[in-house]
N, C-alpha and C positions, 0 to 999 in steps of 0.2 A: 506494499499502498504507499502510494506515495506522501510523505511528511504532511504537505499541503492539506490534504484530504482529510487526513487524521485531524490535525488542527480542527480545519471548519468541522467535526463530527464529535467534539468533547462532550460541545452541550446535551448533545443525544445520551452523550456517555454515563453525564451525570455530574461534570464538572459545571462550577458553575460558570458566568459571562465574563467575572474579573479573571477568571482563572484562564478563561477560552483567550482571553486578548494577553494577559502575560505570556502564553505560550507563542501567540502568535507574535509579536513584539520578538521574543527571544529567536525565531524564525527569521523573521526578516534583519533582525542585526546579524545573523549567519552566526549567532551564540549558539553551534549543535550541541556542545558538551551541559551548557546550560538550561536547555531543552530537555535533553534526556534527565538528567538530574532531576528539573523541575516535576516532566513524566513519572517519573519513578513514586514522587512526593504525592503527586494526584493520583496514582492506584493504590499506594499503601492507605492515603485518605480512605477511599471510596471502599478498598474493602474494611476497613475496622467501622467502617458504618455499618454493613452485612453482615457482622460481626458482632456487632452490638444493638 
């Protein structure tokens, strides 16, 4: 899946609008390491919501 398409679908996956904007900003800035780190954090937060 293309990174841009993944970012566009973050809201559908449960991420906040602010989270989607932040991911898009990291992508547009070319900060792929920062983007991956941020997406990992989002994933962990969503998993915690499911467990709790």
